[in-house]
Structure formats: structure tokens, C-alpha cells
N, C-alpha and C positions, 0 to 999 in steps of 0.2 A: 508676483514674485513667487518662485517655487520653493519647495522645502529642500534643504540640503540633504544629500543622500545619507550622511552619517546620523541624521536625526530621525530616520524612518523607524517604525515600530519593529521590534524583534520578530514578531510573527510573520511579518510581510517580507522579511529579508530572504527567506527561503534557504535552500542549501541543506545538505545532510550533516548531521552531527557525527563526529568521529569518536566522541567520548560519551560513555553512558554514565548516568547517575548511579550512586551506590545501590539504590533500591532496584534499579533496572538490572544492574550486574547480578544482584542476589537472585532476582527472578530467573535470569538466564541460567545461573549456576544450579538453582533448584531443579529447573527443567532438565538439565544435563546430569543430575544426580551427583554433583560435585560439591554441594554445600548442604550441611545438615543443621537442623535447629540447634541452637546453642553454640555454634562456631562463632569465632570472633568476626566482627564486621570490618575490622581493620586488617589490612594486608591481604585483601581478596586477590585471587589469581586473575590474570588478564582474561578478558572476554573479547573475542573477535567480533567486530561489527561488520555485518554483511550488508553491502549496498546492492540493491536490486535495480535492474534496468527494466523499464517497461518494454514489452515486446509488442510491436505493431502487427496486427493481423493483416495478412495479405488478402486482397480481394480474390475470390475464386475465379480463375481464368476459365472462360468458356472454351470448350473444345471447338475445333474448326468445324466439326459436323453440326454442332448446335448453332454456330454463327451462320453457316450456309442455309440451314433449315429455317432460320429466322428471316433470311433475306429472300428466299424463294417465294413465299406467299405474297410478298410485296410485288414481285415481278409478275406473278400470275394475275393479280388484281389489275395491274397496269395494262396487260394484254386484253383483259375482258372489257375494258372501257373503249 
């Protein structure tokens, strides 16, 4: 019998969080110079959460000349036999 999906562990559920914790928001604000030491931690300004997509690298396409050059030695070897 399998485990019900609602009982899975939180780490394994995956997905991006759209809300930051207070400490994460303060770190971002410090990086952007919008928060100074001693400011109130209540009523922090909103911080945009940037979601990044992974970019797949394309395989370098061989030029037609390289492909022809690779095939030519095979043909020459066949003729020599």
C-alpha cells in the first residue's frame, strides 16, 4: 500500500516558494541598501521574488564542411579495400 500524497515530506514536495521569511527579506533589503541597522522589523517593504528558469545548452551544430570531411575518409578507406 502506498503513501498518501498529502503525507509526503515537505522537502520532497518541491516547488518554488513565493513568500520569503522575514530574515530573507531583511537580507535582500540590506543588499539593496533599503534597510539599515536599527530599523523596525515590522512593516517591511515588499520584496520581489525572482523565479529563474534553467537554460538548456544546445549542442554545437557541426558545419556541413566538417560533416563532409568526416565522411570522406570513410569512403577512401572503402575504395582502398
